[in-house]
C-alpha positions as CSV (number, residue, x, y, z in Angstrom):
1,M,-87.6,57.1,-88.4
2,K,-91.2,57.3,-86.5
3,I,-93.2,54.6,-85.7
4,L,-96.4,54.5,-86.2
5,H,-99.2,51.5,-85.2
6,K,-102.6,51.6,-85.5
7,S,-104.9,48.7,-86.4
8,V,-108.5,47.4,-87.1
9,I,-108.6,43.7,-86.6
10,I,-111.0,42.1,-89.1
11,L,-111.6,37.7,-89.9
12,V,-113.1,37.5,-92.7
13,L,-112.6,35.3,-96.1
14,F,-109.4,36.4,-97.7
15,G,-108.8,36.8,-101.6
16,L,-105.3,37.9,-102.7
17,V,-105.4,41.4,-103.6
18,A,-102.1,43.1,-105.6
19,S,-100.3,46.3,-103.9
20,A,-102.1,49.4,-104.7
21,V,-100.2,52.5,-105.9
22,P,-99.0,54.4,-103.0
23,K,-100.8,57.5,-102.5
24,R,-99.3,60.6,-104.5
25,A,-98.6,63.7,-102.1
26,E,-99.3,67.1,-103.3
27,G,-95.8,68.7,-103.0
28,A,-97.3,71.9,-101.8
29,G,-94.7,74.6,-102.0
30,I,-92.5,73.1,-104.7
31,S,-91.6,75.3,-108.2
32,V,-89.6,73.8,-111.0
33,S,-88.5,74.8,-114.3
34,A,-88.4,71.2,-115.4
35,K,-91.0,70.6,-118.0
36,S,-91.9,67.5,-116.7
37,A,-90.8,66.5,-112.9
38,V,-90.8,63.7,-110.0
39,L,-89.8,63.1,-106.4
40,M,-90.0,59.6,-105.3
41,E,-89.3,58.0,-102.1
42,Q,-87.6,54.6,-102.8
43,K,-88.6,52.2,-100.4
44,S,-92.1,52.6,-101.0
45,G,-92.4,54.3,-104.3
46,R,-94.6,57.0,-103.0
47,V,-94.8,60.2,-105.5
48,L,-93.9,63.4,-103.3
49,Y,-94.0,65.6,-106.0
50,A,-94.8,65.5,-109.8
51,K,-95.3,67.2,-112.7
52,N,-96.6,66.4,-116.1
53,E,-94.8,63.2,-114.6
54,N,-96.4,61.0,-117.5
55,E,-95.9,62.9,-120.6
56,P,-93.3,60.8,-122.7
57,R,-90.0,63.0,-123.7
58,R,-87.0,62.6,-124.9
59,I,-84.9,62.1,-122.2
60,A,-80.6,62.0,-123.5
61,S,-78.4,60.1,-121.8
62,I,-80.1,59.2,-118.4
63,T,-81.2,56.3,-121.0
64,K,-77.8,55.0,-120.0
65,I,-79.0,54.2,-116.4
66,M,-81.3,51.5,-118.4
67,T,-78.0,50.3,-120.6
68,A,-75.9,49.8,-117.0
69,I,-78.3,47.9,-115.2
70,V,-79.3,45.7,-118.1
71,A,-75.1,45.3,-118.3
72,I,-75.0,44.3,-114.1
73,E,-77.7,41.9,-114.9
74,S,-76.1,40.2,-117.7
75,G,-73.6,38.4,-115.1
76,K,-70.9,39.9,-117.5
77,M,-69.2,42.8,-116.0
78,Q,-65.9,40.9,-115.4
79,K,-65.2,39.8,-119.1
80,T,-63.4,41.3,-121.7
81,V,-65.2,43.4,-124.4
82,T,-63.0,44.2,-128.0
83,I,-64.2,47.5,-129.1
84,S,-65.5,48.3,-132.6
85,H,-65.0,50.3,-135.1
86,T,-68.9,51.3,-134.7
87,A,-68.8,51.8,-131.0
88,A,-65.3,53.9,-131.4
89,G,-67.1,56.1,-133.8
90,T,-70.2,56.9,-132.2
91,E,-70.8,60.9,-132.1
92,G,-71.1,63.0,-128.8
93,S,-69.5,62.6,-125.8
94,S,-66.8,60.0,-125.6
95,L,-64.1,57.9,-123.6
96,Y,-62.2,58.3,-126.9
97,L,-62.2,54.8,-127.2
98,K,-59.8,52.8,-130.1
99,P,-61.1,50.1,-132.5
100,G,-59.6,46.9,-131.2
101,Q,-59.2,48.1,-127.7
102,K,-59.7,46.0,-124.8
103,M,-61.5,46.9,-121.9
104,K,-63.3,45.3,-119.2
105,L,-67.0,45.2,-119.5
106,E,-67.1,47.0,-115.2
107,D,-64.5,49.7,-116.4
108,L,-67.0,50.2,-119.7
109,V,-70.1,50.8,-117.6
110,Y,-68.3,53.2,-115.1
111,G,-66.9,54.9,-118.1
112,M,-70.4,55.2,-119.3
113,M,-71.8,56.1,-116.2
114,L,-69.3,58.6,-115.2
115,R,-68.0,60.4,-118.2
116,S,-71.2,59.7,-120.5
117,G,-69.5,58.0,-122.9
118,N,-71.4,57.3,-126.0
119,D,-68.7,55.3,-127.6
120,S,-69.2,53.0,-124.1
121,A,-72.6,52.7,-124.3
122,A,-72.4,51.4,-127.8
123,A,-69.8,49.1,-127.0
124,I,-71.8,47.5,-123.8
125,A,-74.6,47.3,-126.2
126,E,-73.1,45.4,-129.0
127,Y,-71.6,43.1,-126.3
128,V,-74.0,42.0,-123.8
129,G,-76.9,42.0,-126.9
130,G,-74.9,41.3,-129.7
131,S,-75.8,44.7,-131.7
132,L,-77.6,47.8,-131.0
133,E,-81.0,46.6,-132.3
134,G,-80.6,43.4,-129.8
135,F,-79.5,45.4,-126.8
136,S,-82.7,47.7,-127.5
137,Y,-85.0,45.0,-127.5
138,L,-83.6,43.6,-124.2
139,M,-83.7,47.4,-122.7
140,N,-87.5,47.6,-123.5
141,K,-88.2,43.9,-122.2
142,K,-86.6,45.4,-118.7
143,A,-88.9,48.4,-119.1
144,E,-91.8,46.7,-119.4
145,E,-91.0,44.1,-116.7
146,I,-90.5,47.2,-114.4
147,G,-93.8,48.6,-115.7
148,M,-92.5,51.7,-117.4
149,H,-95.3,52.4,-119.3
150,H,-94.5,55.6,-121.1
151,S,-91.0,54.5,-122.4
152,H,-89.7,53.1,-125.4
153,F,-85.7,52.5,-125.7
154,S,-84.2,53.0,-129.6
155,N,-80.3,53.3,-128.8
156,P,-78.3,52.6,-125.5
157,H,-77.1,56.2,-125.1
158,G,-79.9,58.7,-125.4
159,L,-78.7,60.4,-128.8
160,D,-81.4,62.5,-131.1
161,N,-80.5,60.1,-133.8
162,T,-83.2,57.2,-133.4
163,K,-87.1,57.5,-133.6
164,D,-89.2,56.0,-130.6
165,H,-86.5,56.9,-128.0
166,Y,-88.5,58.5,-125.4
167,S,-89.2,57.9,-121.5
168,S,-91.2,60.2,-118.8
169,A,-89.9,61.9,-115.4
170,Y,-92.2,58.9,-113.5
171,D,-91.2,56.1,-115.7
172,M,-87.3,57.1,-115.3
173,A,-88.3,57.5,-111.5
174,L,-89.2,53.9,-111.2
175,L,-85.9,52.4,-113.6
176,T,-83.9,54.4,-110.8
177,R,-85.7,53.0,-107.8
178,Y,-85.1,49.5,-109.3
179,A,-81.9,50.1,-110.4
180,M,-80.9,51.4,-106.9
181,N,-82.2,48.1,-105.3
182,N,-78.7,46.6,-107.1
183,K,-75.8,46.9,-104.7
184,E,-73.5,47.0,-107.9
185,Y,-75.2,49.8,-109.8
186,R,-75.4,51.9,-106.3
187,K,-71.7,51.7,-105.8
188,I,-71.2,52.7,-109.5
189,A,-73.5,55.5,-109.5
190,G,-72.3,57.0,-106.3
191,T,-68.8,57.3,-107.5
192,K,-67.2,60.5,-107.8
193,V,-63.6,59.2,-109.6
194,H,-63.0,55.7,-111.3
195,K,-59.6,54.6,-112.7
196,A,-59.1,51.8,-115.6
197,P,-56.1,50.4,-117.6
198,N,-54.9,52.2,-120.6
199,P,-53.0,49.7,-123.0
200,Y,-51.9,52.6,-125.1
201,E,-50.0,54.9,-122.4
202,N,-47.9,54.7,-119.7
203,W,-50.9,56.5,-118.0
204,D,-54.6,55.3,-116.7
205,Y,-57.7,56.6,-117.8
206,T,-59.1,58.7,-114.5
207,W,-62.6,59.5,-115.1
208,K,-64.2,62.1,-112.8
209,N,-68.4,62.3,-112.6
210,K,-70.3,64.9,-114.0
211,N,-72.7,64.6,-111.5
212,R,-72.0,67.7,-109.8
213,L,-74.5,67.2,-107.1
214,L,-72.5,64.4,-105.8
215,T,-69.4,65.9,-106.4
216,Q,-69.5,69.1,-105.2
217,L,-73.1,70.8,-104.8
218,Y,-75.1,68.4,-102.1
219,K,-73.8,66.5,-99.2
220,Y,-76.4,63.9,-99.5
221,C,-76.8,63.0,-103.2
222,T,-76.0,59.3,-103.2
223,G,-75.8,59.1,-107.2
224,G,-77.5,59.6,-110.6
225,K,-77.1,60.7,-114.0
226,T,-77.0,63.7,-116.1
227,G,-78.1,64.5,-120.0
228,Y,-77.9,66.7,-122.4
229,T,-79.0,66.9,-126.2
230,K,-80.4,69.9,-128.4
231,M,-83.5,68.4,-128.5
232,A,-84.0,66.4,-125.3
233,R,-82.1,70.0,-123.5
234,R,-80.8,69.4,-119.9
235,T,-82.3,65.7,-118.0
236,L,-81.2,65.1,-114.7
237,V,-81.6,62.0,-112.5
238,T,-79.8,62.1,-108.7
239,T,-80.7,60.4,-105.5
240,A,-80.5,61.3,-101.9
241,H,-80.5,59.9,-98.4
242,K,-80.8,61.6,-95.3
243,D,-82.2,60.9,-91.6
244,G,-83.2,57.2,-92.7
245,L,-85.3,58.6,-95.9
246,D,-83.9,57.7,-99.5
247,L,-85.2,60.2,-102.6
248,I,-85.2,60.0,-106.1
249,A,-85.3,63.4,-108.1
250,V,-85.6,63.3,-112.0
251,T,-86.1,66.3,-113.9
252,L,-86.5,66.5,-118.1
253,N,-86.1,69.4,-120.3
254,D,-84.7,71.8,-117.1
255,G,-82.0,74.4,-117.3
256,N,-82.1,75.3,-113.7
257,D,-81.4,71.3,-113.1
258,W,-79.4,71.7,-110.4
259,D,-81.0,74.3,-108.0
260,D,-84.4,72.2,-108.8
261,H,-82.9,68.9,-107.2
262,K,-81.7,70.6,-104.4
263,S,-85.4,72.5,-103.9
264,L,-87.2,68.7,-104.3
265,F,-84.8,66.9,-102.0
266,E,-85.1,69.9,-99.4
267,S,-88.7,69.6,-99.4
268,G,-89.1,66.0,-99.2
269,F,-86.5,65.5,-96.3
270,K,-88.3,69.0,-94.2
271,N,-91.8,67.7,-94.7
272,Y,-91.4,63.4,-94.5
273,D,-90.5,60.6,-92.1
274,L,-90.5,57.2,-93.2
275,T,-92.7,55.8,-90.5
276,A,-92.9,52.4,-89.6
277,L,-96.6,51.5,-90.1
278,A,-95.9,47.6,-89.2
279,H,-92.8,45.7,-87.9
280,S,-91.3,42.5,-88.8
281,G,-93.0,40.0,-86.1
282,E,-95.8,37.9,-84.7
283,I,-98.9,40.1,-85.1
284,K,-100.8,40.8,-81.6
285,G,-104.3,40.8,-80.7
286,I,-105.4,37.5,-82.7
287,K,-108.0,36.2,-81.1
288,N,-109.1,33.0,-83.2
289,K,-107.4,29.8,-81.6
290,I,-105.7,28.6,-84.5
291,Y,-104.1,31.9,-85.4
292,K,-103.6,33.2,-82.2
293,N,-99.6,33.6,-81.4
294,N,-99.3,31.6,-85.0
295,V,-99.2,34.7,-87.6
296,Y,-96.3,37.4,-88.3
297,L,-95.2,39.2,-91.3
298,K,-91.8,38.3,-92.9
299,N,-91.0,42.3,-93.2
300,D,-91.7,46.1,-91.8
301,F,-93.9,47.7,-93.7
302,L,-92.7,51.4,-94.1
303,F,-94.2,54.4,-95.7
304,P,-92.9,57.9,-95.8
305,L,-95.6,60.4,-94.0
306,T,-96.0,64.3,-93.0
307,S,-96.6,64.7,-89.3
308,K,-100.7,65.5,-90.3
309,E,-101.2,62.3,-92.3
310,A,-99.9,59.6,-89.7
311,D,-103.1,60.4,-87.6
312,S,-105.1,59.3,-91.1
313,V,-103.4,55.8,-91.5
314,T,-105.5,52.9,-90.1
315,S,-104.7,49.4,-91.2
316,K,-106.9,46.1,-91.5
317,I,-105.8,42.5,-91.4
318,R,-108.1,40.0,-93.1
319,L,-107.3,36.0,-92.8
320,L,-108.6,33.0,-94.7
321,K,-111.6,31.5,-92.6
322,P,-110.1,28.1,-90.9
323,K,-111.3,25.1,-92.5
324,T,-112.5,21.9,-90.7
325,G,-109.8,20.2,-92.7
326,W,-106.7,22.0,-90.9
327,K,-106.1,18.7,-88.7
328,D,-102.6,19.5,-88.3
329,K,-100.5,22.5,-88.9
330,E,-99.0,21.0,-92.1
331,D,-102.7,21.4,-93.8
332,I,-102.2,25.0,-93.0
333,P,-100.7,27.2,-95.9
334,E,-98.0,29.6,-95.5
335,V,-99.7,32.8,-96.3
336,V,-102.9,33.0,-94.4
337,G,-104.1,36.5,-95.0
338,K,-103.2,40.1,-96.1
339,M,-102.6,43.4,-93.7
340,S,-103.6,46.4,-95.5
341,F,-102.8,49.9,-95.3
342,Y,-105.0,53.0,-95.6
343,L,-104.2,56.7,-95.9
344,E,-107.2,58.8,-95.3
345,G,-109.6,55.6,-96.9
346,K,-107.1,55.0,-100.0
347,K,-104.9,51.9,-100.2
348,I,-101.3,52.6,-99.8
349,G,-100.0,49.0,-100.0
350,S,-99.7,45.7,-97.7
351,R,-98.0,42.7,-96.2
352,N,-99.1,39.2,-96.8
353,I,-99.3,37.0,-93.3
354,F,-97.8,34.1,-92.9
355,Y,-98.7,31.2,-90.9
356,G,-95.9,29.6,-87.8
357,K,-93.0,31.3,-86.5
358,L,-90.5,33.7,-87.9
359,N,-87.2,32.2,-88.2
360,V,-84.6,35.0,-86.9
361,K,-81.4,34.1,-87.6
362,P,-79.4,34.3,-84.3
363,T,-76.7,37.1,-83.7
364,L,-73.1,36.1,-83.5
365,L,-73.1,37.0,-79.6
366,Q,-76.5,34.6,-79.3
367,S,-74.1,31.9,-81.3
368,W,-71.4,32.6,-79.3
369,K,-73.2,31.8,-76.0
370,T,-74.9,28.9,-77.4
371,M,-71.6,26.9,-78.2
372,L,-69.7,28.3,-74.8
373,S,-73.3,26.5,-73.0
374,A,-73.2,23.5,-74.6
375,A,-69.5,23.2,-74.3
376,L,-70.0,23.6,-70.8
377,G,-72.9,21.0,-70.6
378,I,-75.6,23.9,-69.9
379,Q,-79.0,23.3,-70.8
380,N,-81.4,26.0,-72.0
381,G,-85.1,25.8,-71.4
């Protein structure tokens, strides 16, 4: 990870401004067979490559990423689900569940993500949403929350049997970015083999992941979901990690998706470094007597940059104009400003500036030293 810090200190009246959309990269030298594609960096959301990224298309079984995250966030993963006749009879790829069979929701999600079981997706939807229609409502509510403006969900599996079921490459990258922030989802999506109890036989279910990029073809792959229907053709979402950089690749209607995803990832890893434009902690260089040594950032600001772009980044600090009514520190607002970052003059993001001191939890060694000093009666100045 590279570290870069170049700042311009400005003290003006501050107004809260929403973070800008990260500047899109050109993706020079990349070519894919997909009708639509996106390569996105996980932490910043910056798009490193795009092709027809906002064009709505059928998405097949990558739909199940949304089904999985809605199920996980329901808080019912350890509950037992009874499989209905309707769910068991769902067409297409299947776990071969039986009507009346009972299975933990967690295992159903594993089976859906690894083996793309449509029967499992339907059972999840019925249990979590009360019905397929009720679950579709939850899916669309989540899509709206995430900012998926070119998507609409009408089933939990991606089959072509319902109208108005579509998304875009960019929206599916947004969804995956959101889902990958969930520890449980990351674990499931990155699992190569999962076993689940089978009440009808003397052997357990063993589900191997269909994502060949994860299991065979690309050592840096960390997860994802495959998809195929006659109308959607091949769809694929995968994630990868290398040298501190986390990438998301999405391709829709792509007959060469395995190779295209590897090419997208290799281009991203070759050309970009996750660069620290600011670190958490006290902001130095503030001259105003109220703010001097009393303002800080809670979080680092990291952004993927090429070596050429690193020289084109600037940052600006805007702080509230101090008021005469601020007689005590308690009168000063918690958030007193914003540090904004610009690439070639275009805003790429920001961090709130806080008043006071950053509270850092002591390390185990520090805590041990403190306890030892107290036991020995040593005073720390």
